[in-house]
C-alpha positions as CSV (number, residue, x, y, z in Angstrom):
1,M,141.6,232.8,149.8
2,E,141.1,233.1,146.0
3,V,144.2,233.1,143.9
4,Q,144.7,236.2,141.8
5,T,145.5,235.9,138.1
6,V,148.5,237.7,136.7
7,L,146.7,238.1,133.3
8,S,143.3,237.0,131.9
9,S,142.4,237.1,128.2
10,H,140.7,235.3,125.3
11,V,142.2,233.9,122.1
12,E,139.2,233.3,119.9
13,K,136.9,231.2,122.1
14,L,139.6,230.1,124.5
15,S,139.8,231.6,127.9
16,V,143.5,232.1,129.0
17,Q,144.4,232.6,132.7
18,V,148.0,233.3,133.7
19,F,149.2,232.6,137.3
20,S,152.5,233.3,139.0
21,D,153.5,229.7,139.7
22,R,152.4,226.1,139.4
23,K,150.8,226.0,142.9
24,S,148.6,229.0,142.2
25,L,147.7,227.6,138.8
26,G,146.6,224.3,140.4
27,K,144.7,225.9,143.1
28,A,142.7,228.2,140.8
29,A,142.0,225.4,138.3
30,A,140.8,223.1,141.0
31,A,138.5,225.7,142.5
32,Q,137.0,226.4,139.1
33,V,136.6,222.7,138.2
34,A,134.9,222.1,141.6
35,A,132.6,225.0,141.0
36,V,131.4,223.6,137.7
37,V,131.1,220.1,139.2
38,K,128.9,221.4,142.0
39,E,126.8,223.5,139.6
40,L,126.2,220.5,137.3
41,L,125.3,218.2,140.2
42,S,122.7,220.7,141.3
43,S,120.7,220.0,138.2
44,Q,121.6,216.5,137.2
45,N,122.0,213.1,138.9
46,E,125.5,212.3,137.8
47,I,128.4,213.7,135.8
48,R,131.1,212.1,133.7
49,M,134.7,213.3,133.8
50,I,137.8,212.5,131.9
51,F,141.2,213.1,133.5
52,A,144.8,213.4,132.2
53,A,147.7,211.6,133.8
54,A,150.9,213.7,133.7
55,P,153.1,215.6,136.1
56,S,151.6,218.8,134.8
57,Q,148.4,217.8,136.6
58,N,149.9,217.1,140.0
59,E,149.1,220.5,141.7
60,F,145.6,220.6,140.2
61,L,144.8,217.0,141.4
62,E,146.2,217.7,144.9
63,E,144.1,220.9,145.3
64,L,141.0,219.3,143.9
65,L,141.1,216.6,146.6
66,L,141.2,219.3,149.3
67,I,137.9,220.9,148.2
68,D,134.9,220.2,150.4
69,G,131.4,219.6,149.1
70,I,132.1,217.5,145.9
71,D,129.8,214.5,145.8
72,W,132.2,212.0,144.2
73,T,129.7,209.2,144.5
74,R,127.8,210.9,141.6
75,I,130.9,211.2,139.3
76,T,132.0,208.6,136.7
77,A,135.6,208.9,135.8
78,F,137.6,208.0,132.7
79,H,141.2,208.7,131.6
80,M,142.4,209.7,128.2
81,D,145.4,207.5,127.2
82,E,147.5,204.4,128.1
83,Y,150.7,202.9,127.0
84,I,150.8,199.7,125.0
85,G,153.4,197.1,125.9
86,L,154.0,197.7,129.6
87,P,153.2,194.9,132.0
88,A,149.9,195.1,134.0
89,G,150.5,197.2,137.1
90,A,153.7,198.9,135.9
91,P,154.1,202.2,137.8
92,Q,154.5,204.1,134.6
93,M,151.0,203.2,133.4
94,F,148.6,206.2,133.4
95,S,146.0,204.2,135.1
96,A,148.4,203.7,138.0
97,F,149.2,207.4,138.1
98,L,145.6,208.4,138.4
99,R,144.7,205.5,140.8
100,H,147.4,206.7,143.3
101,R,146.7,210.4,142.9
102,L,142.9,210.5,142.6
103,F,140.8,207.4,141.9
104,E,141.7,205.6,145.1
105,K,141.4,208.6,147.3
106,V,137.7,209.5,146.8
107,P,134.6,207.3,146.3
108,F,133.8,207.7,142.6
109,A,130.5,206.2,141.4
110,S,132.7,204.2,138.9
111,V,136.1,204.5,137.4
112,H,136.7,203.1,133.9
113,L,140.3,202.3,133.1
114,I,141.9,201.5,129.7
115,D,143.4,198.0,129.8
116,S,146.1,198.0,127.1
117,T,146.9,194.3,128.0
118,N,143.7,193.3,126.2
119,L,143.4,192.8,122.5
120,I,143.9,196.4,121.3
121,K,141.0,196.7,118.8
122,A,138.6,195.1,121.3
123,E,139.8,197.4,124.1
124,C,139.4,200.5,121.9
125,D,135.9,199.4,121.0
126,R,135.0,198.6,124.6
127,Y,136.2,202.0,125.9
128,E,134.6,203.9,123.1
129,A,131.3,202.3,123.9
130,L,131.6,203.3,127.5
131,L,132.4,206.9,126.6
132,Q,129.5,207.2,124.2
133,E,126.9,205.8,126.6
134,K,126.1,209.4,127.8
135,P,127.5,212.8,127.3
136,I,130.9,213.8,128.8
137,D,130.5,216.8,131.1
138,I,134.1,217.7,132.0
139,V,137.5,217.0,130.5
140,C,140.7,217.9,132.5
141,L,143.7,217.8,130.2
142,G,147.1,219.1,129.5
143,I,149.2,219.9,126.5
144,G,152.4,218.1,125.5
145,E,155.7,219.7,124.5
146,N,154.9,218.9,120.9
147,G,151.4,220.3,121.2
148,H,149.6,217.0,121.6
149,I,146.4,216.6,123.6
150,A,146.1,213.1,125.1
151,F,148.4,211.1,122.8
152,N,147.2,212.8,119.6
153,D,150.7,213.7,118.4
154,P,151.0,215.8,115.2
155,P,151.6,212.8,112.9
156,V,148.4,211.0,114.0
157,A,146.1,213.9,115.1
158,D,142.9,214.1,113.2
159,F,140.3,216.8,114.0
160,G,137.7,214.8,112.1
161,D,138.5,211.4,113.4
162,R,135.6,209.0,113.2
163,S,136.9,206.9,116.1
164,W,136.8,208.1,119.7
165,V,139.5,205.7,120.9
166,K,142.4,204.4,118.8
167,P,145.9,202.9,118.9
168,V,148.7,205.3,117.9
169,E,152.4,205.4,117.4
170,L,154.1,208.0,119.6
171,D,156.5,210.4,117.9
172,L,160.0,211.0,119.1
173,A,159.3,214.4,120.8
174,C,156.4,212.8,122.8
175,R,158.6,209.9,123.9
176,L,161.4,212.3,124.9
177,Q,159.0,214.3,127.0
178,Q,158.3,211.2,129.1
179,V,162.0,211.0,129.9
180,N,162.2,214.8,130.6
181,D,159.2,214.4,133.0
182,G,161.0,211.7,134.9
183,C,158.5,209.0,134.0
184,F,161.2,206.8,132.4
185,T,165.0,206.8,132.8
186,A,165.9,206.4,129.1
187,L,164.2,206.8,125.7
188,E,164.5,203.1,125.0
189,D,162.3,202.4,128.0
190,V,159.4,204.5,126.7
191,P,156.8,202.5,124.8
192,T,156.4,203.3,121.1
193,H,152.7,202.9,121.0
194,A,149.6,203.8,123.1
195,I,145.8,203.9,123.1
196,T,144.4,207.3,123.1
197,L,141.1,209.1,123.1
198,T,140.9,211.0,119.8
199,I,140.4,214.8,119.5
200,P,136.7,214.5,118.7
201,A,136.3,212.5,121.9
202,L,138.0,215.1,124.0
203,L,136.2,218.0,122.3
204,S,132.8,216.3,123.0
205,G,133.2,217.4,126.6
206,A,130.8,220.2,127.6
207,H,133.6,221.9,129.7
208,L,137.3,221.6,129.1
209,F,140.0,222.7,131.7
210,C,143.5,222.6,130.4
211,M,146.4,222.9,132.9
212,V,149.9,223.6,131.4
213,P,152.6,224.8,133.8
214,G,156.4,224.8,133.3
215,Q,159.0,226.3,131.0
216,N,159.2,223.2,128.9
217,K,155.6,223.9,127.7
218,R,156.3,227.6,126.7
219,E,156.7,226.9,122.9
220,A,153.6,224.6,122.9
221,V,151.5,227.2,124.6
222,R,152.7,229.9,122.1
223,R,151.8,227.7,119.2
224,T,148.5,226.7,120.7
225,L,147.5,230.4,121.1
226,Y,149.0,232.1,118.1
227,E,149.8,229.7,115.2
228,P,147.1,228.7,112.6
229,I,144.8,226.0,113.9
230,S,146.3,222.8,112.5
231,T,147.2,219.3,113.5
232,S,150.9,220.4,113.4
233,C,149.9,221.7,116.9
234,P,146.9,219.6,117.9
235,A,146.1,221.7,121.0
236,S,145.4,224.7,118.7
237,I,141.9,223.3,118.1
238,L,141.0,224.2,121.7
239,R,140.5,227.8,120.5
240,H,137.3,226.6,118.8
241,H,135.7,224.9,121.8
242,S,132.8,226.7,123.2
243,S,133.9,226.3,126.9
244,C,137.6,225.7,127.3
245,R,139.8,227.4,130.0
246,L,143.6,227.3,129.6
247,Y,145.7,227.7,132.8
248,V,149.3,228.6,132.5
249,D,152.0,230.0,134.7
250,L,154.7,232.6,134.1
251,D,157.1,229.9,133.0
252,S,154.8,228.4,130.4
253,Y,153.4,231.7,129.2
């Protein structure tokens, strides 16, 4: 049964859909992502998707795996950021998060992981080259408590970035969120640096789907929708993308 929206509106070009709770949000987002996947695969041989790794994505990813008729063997997958400084295989790695919840559960054509144990400049160049081989069709993302998208925190966000992948220093609010989300037990355990896809890389996607549940995200959602478009709230740039859908629940809206 289709999930009913509590409210649907547009803010500039951004489609905003409000749902009663996280489960309804995830179910609706998954259904709409799957519909676009199937539509694209009806007219092209393959598609390329970028996924976010965060607790905000849990319900969406769970529901996406339940949908029949997605030909995963024609989908190439990427992810959008990775910590620097954690040992290979650490459970907090975003690659591990997505392997356990998605990449190992269905037969993707290929999955490209960021390896932050490599030399950082070489890894950024390698991953950027992979991303730029062909157009990105779909980006599934979230918004951080400080308004970041991927790890483009306000101090390092650049709407005109010439790079598609770069190393960044994480700001304090971003690192505290990782503790709030239960990914780390204490602030000192959270890495200070990461590799991230830049904002131009994310916005290159033909279709963006942004899932942002939870009360901790309410201020970030407000700033995204109603403050001037600025790197002080990087997610505000989503209002200028030609095909972006924002999914929020009553807690975050």
